[in-house]
FIDO-552780 format. One line per field, with one value per residue: x, y, z of N, C-alpha, C in turn; residue number from 1. Coordinates in steps of 0.1 Angstrom, whole numbers. Example, Ala and Ser with C-alpha at 12.3 -4.5 7.8 and 13.67 -1.06 7.14 Angstrom:
<rs>
n_u = (132, 128)
n_v = (-57, -22)
n_w = (78, 71)
ca_u = (123, 137)
ca_v = (-45, -11)
ca_w = (78, 71)
c_u = (132, 129)
c_v = (-33, 0)
c_w = (78, 79)
nr = (1, 2)
</rs>
This chain:
<rs>
n_u = (914, 902, 892, 899, 879, 856, 854, 867, 850, 826, 837, 847, 823, 809, 827, 826, 799, 797, 817, 839, 873, 906, 935, 961, 957, 949, 972, 989, 977, 978, 1005, 1009, 1012, 986, 967, 966, 937, 921, 905, 869, 858, 852, 829, 825, 797, 780, 787, 775, 795, 811, 824, 805, 796, 778, 761, 749, 722, 701, 680, 677, 694, 723, 735, 765, 782, 815, 841, 866, 881, 885, 893, 913, 930, 915, 892, 903, 913, 889, 875, 893, 893, 866, 864, 880, 864, 865, 847, 824, 802, 807, 795, 772, 783, 779, 753, 738, 711, 701, 727, 749, 758, 781, 804, 822, 843, 865, 865, 839, 829, 829, 814, 817, 807, 821, 846, 842, 848, 875, 890, 913, 923, 943, 960, 971, 959, 967, 956, 929, 916, 889, 869, 844, 812, 800, 773, 739, 740, 766, 796, 822, 855, 863, 886, 914, 931, 952, 955, 961, 953, 931, 916, 899, 873, 842, 818, 784, 766, 737, 724, 731, 763, 781, 804, 822, 834, 862, 877, 876, 880, 860, 847, 828, 793, 759, 738, 716, 693, 690, 668, 672, 695, 682, 666, 685, 697, 678, 676, 673, 697, 727, 743, 766, 758, 756, 740, 743, 743, 721, 724, 738, 762, 759, 772, 796, 798, 814, 803, 794, 780, 759, 748, 735, 720, 693, 697, 689, 701, 681)
n_v = (2781, 2766, 2782, 2777, 2787, 2783, 2757, 2726, 2705, 2717, 2730, 2709, 2696, 2715, 2718, 2693, 2692, 2712, 2708, 2724, 2733, 2739, 2743, 2747, 2742, 2716, 2703, 2707, 2692, 2667, 2662, 2655, 2627, 2604, 2594, 2559, 2539, 2518, 2485, 2478, 2487, 2469, 2476, 2475, 2466, 2491, 2495, 2496, 2507, 2522, 2553, 2582, 2612, 2640, 2665, 2695, 2717, 2745, 2734, 2708, 2677, 2660, 2629, 2612, 2583, 2569, 2559, 2543, 2522, 2529, 2556, 2564, 2586, 2609, 2605, 2605, 2631, 2647, 2639, 2648, 2676, 2681, 2674, 2694, 2716, 2730, 2731, 2742, 2769, 2774, 2775, 2759, 2769, 2767, 2757, 2736, 2727, 2694, 2685, 2690, 2699, 2721, 2726, 2737, 2756, 2777, 2804, 2810, 2817, 2844, 2876, 2882, 2872, 2869, 2858, 2832, 2797, 2796, 2791, 2773, 2744, 2732, 2714, 2696, 2671, 2638, 2624, 2601, 2584, 2563, 2535, 2540, 2550, 2583, 2588, 2598, 2611, 2605, 2615, 2637, 2650, 2683, 2699, 2715, 2721, 2704, 2670, 2664, 2684, 2686, 2697, 2708, 2715, 2700, 2680, 2671, 2648, 2654, 2643, 2616, 2616, 2606, 2614, 2624, 2603, 2586, 2609, 2625, 2623, 2602, 2597, 2592, 2587, 2598, 2587, 2592, 2618, 2629, 2643, 2667, 2676, 2680, 2701, 2721, 2723, 2735, 2761, 2797, 2814, 2833, 2847, 2832, 2808, 2808, 2806, 2820, 2830, 2816, 2790, 2778, 2759, 2747, 2730, 2703, 2672, 2643, 2612, 2581, 2555, 2540, 2557, 2575, 2564, 2541, 2507, 2474, 2485, 2495)
n_w = (589, 617, 647, 682, 697, 682, 685, 677, 672, 662, 640, 624, 619, 603, 582, 570, 564, 545, 527, 527, 531, 545, 529, 540, 567, 564, 554, 576, 595, 583, 585, 611, 632, 635, 664, 674, 670, 691, 691, 691, 722, 753, 776, 809, 830, 849, 884, 918, 934, 917, 905, 896, 878, 888, 873, 881, 872, 866, 853, 859, 868, 855, 851, 847, 835, 836, 813, 820, 810, 784, 780, 801, 810, 803, 819, 845, 845, 843, 866, 886, 881, 886, 914, 924, 922, 898, 877, 887, 885, 859, 824, 800, 773, 746, 726, 704, 686, 676, 676, 698, 732, 747, 773, 804, 802, 819, 814, 810, 834, 839, 830, 804, 774, 750, 753, 759, 753, 747, 768, 790, 809, 837, 825, 795, 774, 763, 733, 733, 714, 703, 693, 702, 693, 685, 697, 707, 739, 745, 761, 754, 747, 739, 716, 700, 668, 672, 680, 706, 723, 740, 771, 792, 784, 776, 757, 752, 734, 716, 695, 672, 657, 635, 620, 638, 650, 662, 661, 683, 719, 734, 766, 785, 794, 793, 818, 831, 829, 803, 795, 807, 793, 768, 774, 779, 754, 739, 746, 742, 722, 714, 684, 684, 693, 721, 751, 774, 809, 818, 813, 833, 851, 881, 898, 897, 909, 922, 928, 944, 924, 935, 954, 940, 918, 912, 918, 907, 875, 847)
ca_u = (917, 892, 896, 894, 866, 845, 854, 870, 838, 818, 844, 847, 810, 806, 835, 821, 786, 797, 827, 849, 886, 917, 946, 972, 954, 948, 985, 995, 971, 983, 1019, 1009, 1008, 973, 967, 960, 924, 920, 893, 857, 860, 842, 826, 819, 785, 782, 785, 772, 807, 818, 822, 798, 796, 765, 761, 736, 719, 687, 670, 678, 707, 728, 744, 773, 791, 828, 847, 881, 887, 887, 900, 917, 935, 904, 884, 910, 913, 876, 873, 902, 887, 853, 867, 886, 853, 869, 836, 813, 800, 809, 782, 772, 784, 776, 743, 734, 701, 704, 741, 755, 760, 795, 807, 834, 853, 866, 862, 824, 825, 828, 803, 820, 804, 830, 858, 838, 852, 889, 897, 919, 925, 957, 969, 967, 957, 970, 943, 925, 905, 885, 858, 831, 805, 795, 758, 732, 743, 780, 803, 835, 863, 866, 900, 918, 936, 961, 947, 965, 950, 920, 920, 888, 860, 836, 805, 774, 759, 722, 721, 742, 772, 792, 816, 831, 839, 876, 883, 876, 881, 848, 851, 817, 779, 748, 731, 703, 692, 690, 658, 679, 703, 673, 661, 696, 700, 666, 676, 676, 711, 731, 749, 777, 752, 758, 728, 747, 743, 709, 729, 748, 766, 760, 782, 798, 802, 818, 797, 792, 768, 748, 742, 728, 711, 687, 701, 696, 697, 673)
ca_v = (2773, 2768, 2786, 2769, 2793, 2777, 2743, 2717, 2697, 2724, 2733, 2697, 2693, 2725, 2715, 2681, 2695, 2721, 2704, 2734, 2729, 2749, 2735, 2748, 2735, 2701, 2699, 2707, 2680, 2654, 2660, 2650, 2613, 2602, 2583, 2547, 2537, 2504, 2479, 2481, 2484, 2462, 2485, 2467, 2471, 2500, 2489, 2507, 2513, 2530, 2567, 2589, 2626, 2646, 2679, 2702, 2729, 2750, 2726, 2694, 2670, 2651, 2619, 2605, 2572, 2570, 2548, 2543, 2512, 2535, 2569, 2566, 2599, 2619, 2602, 2610, 2646, 2652, 2637, 2657, 2690, 2682, 2674, 2707, 2725, 2737, 2733, 2750, 2782, 2775, 2773, 2753, 2781, 2765, 2747, 2735, 2717, 2684, 2682, 2688, 2710, 2721, 2734, 2734, 2766, 2786, 2818, 2813, 2822, 2859, 2882, 2884, 2860, 2869, 2850, 2818, 2788, 2796, 2788, 2760, 2739, 2732, 2704, 2692, 2656, 2630, 2619, 2587, 2581, 2549, 2532, 2543, 2560, 2596, 2587, 2606, 2609, 2603, 2627, 2636, 2662, 2693, 2701, 2723, 2713, 2694, 2660, 2663, 2697, 2686, 2702, 2709, 2716, 2687, 2682, 2660, 2646, 2655, 2634, 2609, 2624, 2596, 2620, 2627, 2590, 2585, 2622, 2631, 2613, 2599, 2592, 2590, 2587, 2602, 2575, 2598, 2633, 2634, 2653, 2680, 2680, 2685, 2715, 2730, 2726, 2742, 2775, 2808, 2816, 2844, 2843, 2822, 2797, 2809, 2810, 2828, 2824, 2807, 2776, 2777, 2746, 2751, 2722, 2690, 2664, 2629, 2604, 2566, 2553, 2535, 2568, 2584, 2557, 2529, 2495, 2472, 2495, 2489)
ca_w = (600, 628, 660, 693, 702, 674, 688, 666, 670, 653, 628, 616, 614, 593, 571, 564, 558, 534, 518, 527, 538, 544, 525, 549, 579, 561, 553, 589, 602, 577, 589, 625, 633, 642, 674, 670, 675, 694, 686, 698, 736, 761, 787, 820, 836, 861, 897, 928, 940, 907, 906, 885, 879, 888, 868, 885, 865, 870, 845, 864, 869, 845, 857, 836, 839, 829, 805, 823, 801, 771, 781, 815, 812, 803, 831, 857, 845, 846, 881, 893, 879, 893, 928, 928, 919, 886, 868, 894, 880, 844, 817, 787, 765, 732, 725, 690, 685, 667, 676, 711, 741, 752, 786, 811, 800, 830, 810, 811, 848, 840, 823, 790, 765, 739, 756, 761, 743, 745, 781, 792, 822, 841, 818, 782, 775, 751, 727, 736, 705, 703, 683, 707, 684, 691, 696, 716, 753, 747, 766, 747, 750, 729, 714, 689, 657, 677, 687, 720, 729, 750, 784, 803, 778, 772, 750, 753, 722, 716, 685, 666, 648, 631, 615, 649, 655, 660, 660, 697, 730, 742, 779, 794, 788, 802, 822, 836, 827, 789, 794, 811, 782, 758, 778, 777, 739, 733, 751, 732, 722, 705, 671, 687, 700, 735, 758, 786, 823, 820, 811, 844, 858, 895, 904, 892, 920, 920, 939, 942, 916, 944, 961, 930, 909, 917, 912, 894, 864, 836)
c_u = (907, 898, 891, 881, 854, 845, 857, 858, 829, 824, 844, 833, 806, 814, 830, 807, 787, 808, 839, 861, 896, 929, 958, 970, 954, 962, 992, 989, 976, 997, 1020, 1005, 995, 973, 961, 946, 922, 907, 881, 859, 849, 840, 819, 807, 788, 778, 782, 784, 815, 815, 814, 799, 781, 766, 748, 734, 705, 676, 669, 692, 710, 738, 752, 781, 804, 832, 862, 888, 892, 896, 904, 922, 925, 895, 890, 911, 900, 872, 881, 897, 874, 855, 873, 876, 856, 856, 824, 813, 803, 795, 783, 771, 781, 765, 738, 724, 704, 719, 746, 754, 774, 796, 820, 845, 853, 863, 847, 819, 823, 816, 805, 818, 814, 842, 855, 843, 867, 897, 903, 920, 939, 966, 963, 967, 961, 958, 942, 913, 902, 874, 844, 824, 800, 780, 752, 736, 758, 786, 817, 842, 865, 881, 902, 922, 945, 953, 950, 963, 938, 925, 909, 874, 855, 823, 797, 766, 744, 717, 733, 750, 784, 805, 826, 838, 854, 884, 884, 875, 868, 852, 840, 804, 769, 740, 717, 704, 693, 678, 663, 687, 694, 668, 672, 698, 689, 666, 679, 690, 715, 737, 760, 771, 754, 746, 731, 745, 731, 713, 740, 750, 768, 771, 784, 804, 805, 812, 797, 779, 756, 742, 733, 717, 705, 691, 691, 691, 689, 682)
c_v = (2776, 2772, 2777, 2774, 2786, 2762, 2734, 2708, 2704, 2727, 2721, 2694, 2702, 2721, 2703, 2683, 2703, 2717, 2714, 2728, 2740, 2741, 2735, 2740, 2720, 2696, 2697, 2695, 2667, 2651, 2654, 2635, 2612, 2591, 2571, 2545, 2522, 2498, 2483, 2477, 2477, 2471, 2476, 2474, 2480, 2493, 2500, 2514, 2522, 2544, 2572, 2604, 2631, 2661, 2685, 2715, 2733, 2742, 2712, 2689, 2661, 2642, 2612, 2594, 2573, 2557, 2547, 2533, 2518, 2547, 2572, 2580, 2610, 2617, 2608, 2625, 2652, 2651, 2646, 2672, 2691, 2683, 2687, 2719, 2735, 2741, 2741, 2764, 2785, 2774, 2763, 2765, 2779, 2754, 2747, 2724, 2707, 2680, 2680, 2701, 2710, 2730, 2731, 2744, 2775, 2800, 2821, 2817, 2837, 2863, 2884, 2872, 2858, 2860, 2835, 2809, 2787, 2794, 2774, 2756, 2738, 2722, 2701, 2677, 2649, 2624, 2604, 2583, 2566, 2547, 2533, 2553, 2572, 2596, 2596, 2601, 2607, 2616, 2626, 2650, 2671, 2695, 2711, 2715, 2702, 2683, 2659, 2676, 2697, 2690, 2701, 2709, 2703, 2690, 2669, 2659, 2646, 2645, 2626, 2617, 2615, 2602, 2625, 2614, 2590, 2598, 2629, 2620, 2612, 2592, 2589, 2589, 2591, 2590, 2579, 2613, 2638, 2644, 2667, 2685, 2686, 2699, 2725, 2733, 2734, 2757, 2785, 2811, 2827, 2838, 2833, 2810, 2796, 2814, 2818, 2821, 2816, 2793, 2773, 2763, 2750, 2743, 2709, 2682, 2650, 2621, 2589, 2564, 2548, 2545, 2577, 2577, 2545, 2517, 2484, 2482, 2488, 2487)
c_w = (612, 641, 671, 698, 695, 676, 676, 662, 660, 640, 619, 611, 602, 580, 563, 557, 546, 523, 517, 534, 536, 541, 534, 561, 576, 560, 567, 597, 597, 582, 603, 625, 640, 652, 669, 677, 678, 689, 695, 713, 743, 774, 798, 826, 848, 874, 907, 934, 930, 909, 893, 888, 879, 885, 872, 878, 870, 862, 849, 865, 858, 851, 846, 843, 831, 822, 808, 815, 788, 771, 796, 819, 812, 815, 843, 857, 848, 861, 889, 893, 887, 908, 933, 926, 907, 878, 874, 890, 866, 838, 806, 777, 750, 731, 711, 689, 674, 666, 690, 719, 747, 764, 791, 809, 812, 827, 811, 825, 849, 831, 808, 781, 754, 741, 759, 750, 741, 757, 782, 807, 826, 834, 804, 782, 762, 746, 731, 727, 705, 693, 690, 698, 692, 688, 707, 731, 756, 752, 761, 750, 738, 728, 702, 677, 661, 684, 701, 727, 738, 764, 795, 796, 773, 765, 752, 741, 724, 706, 680, 657, 644, 626, 626, 654, 652, 659, 674, 707, 738, 755, 789, 786, 798, 805, 828, 834, 813, 787, 798, 800, 771, 761, 776, 762, 733, 738, 740, 733, 712, 692, 672, 694, 715, 742, 771, 799, 826, 820, 822, 849, 872, 902, 896, 904, 916, 932, 935, 934, 925, 952, 953, 922, 917, 910, 915, 883, 853, 824)
nr = (1, 2, 3, 4, 5, 6, 7, 8, 9, 10, 11, 12, 13, 14, 15, 16, 17, 18, 19, 20, 21, 22, 23, 24, 25, 26, 27, 28, 29, 30, 31, 32, 33, 34, 35, 36, 37, 38, 39, 40, 41, 42, 43, 44, 45, 46, 47, 48, 49, 50, 51, 52, 53, 54, 55, 56, 57, 58, 59, 60, 61, 62, 63, 64, 65, 66, 67, 68, 69, 70, 71, 72, 73, 74, 75, 76, 77, 78, 79, 80, 81, 82, 83, 84, 85, 86, 87, 88, 89, 90, 91, 92, 93, 94, 95, 96, 97, 98, 99, 100, 101, 102, 103, 104, 105, 106, 107, 108, 109, 110, 111, 112, 113, 114, 115, 116, 117, 118, 119, 120, 121, 122, 123, 124, 125, 126, 127, 128, 129, 130, 131, 132, 133, 134, 135, 136, 137, 138, 139, 140, 141, 142, 143, 144, 145, 146, 147, 148, 149, 150, 151, 152, 153, 154, 155, 156, 157, 158, 159, 160, 161, 162, 163, 164, 165, 166, 167, 168, 169, 170, 171, 172, 173, 174, 175, 176, 177, 178, 179, 180, 181, 182, 183, 184, 185, 186, 187, 188, 189, 190, 191, 192, 193, 194, 195, 196, 197, 198, 199, 200, 201, 202, 203, 204, 205, 206, 207, 208, 209, 210, 211, 212, 213, 214, 215, 216, 217, 218)
</rs>
């Protein structure tokens, strides 16, 4: 059974890649009703008055736009956490080249790398799975075995990972700063794929798109 520390995203990827499974875990998952997945969503064009998140790191900024039409609960949760400075001082505690970078764990604020990946936020979220594909730049929520266990940890896709589609709640997309994501995923990391404090998230702020991006967008 995959531990939350190993992130269900990573556990699922490894299981699919190796063909390994845990019968007990599989039976437990099968017993739980799976959230319905709506049709392909229509994402409205980003407007200057829309809110975006700006993730500031020592390697540059990452600007993400939200999908409130698809995952309103996850968008509201992320914005609330960012405005309360919950994410400031956390790290991208798991970086896997060719896959994704994961961050947002409050445990990553301390000096103990061993507890990174198991921290939670103030609330648990109901799954909002959709048909948005997990392609490069998509921002989605990490979770445990329970589909409704997402809380605060999020991951940014570095490459396409179709096996994650419909399994995690995609709620945003990088609209500027993928070069920063590429720098972060290339960092030297330990045996748990943790680069440590060098991958610090200095702040996550919520701003108007028109104040951050140049319109009209390409």
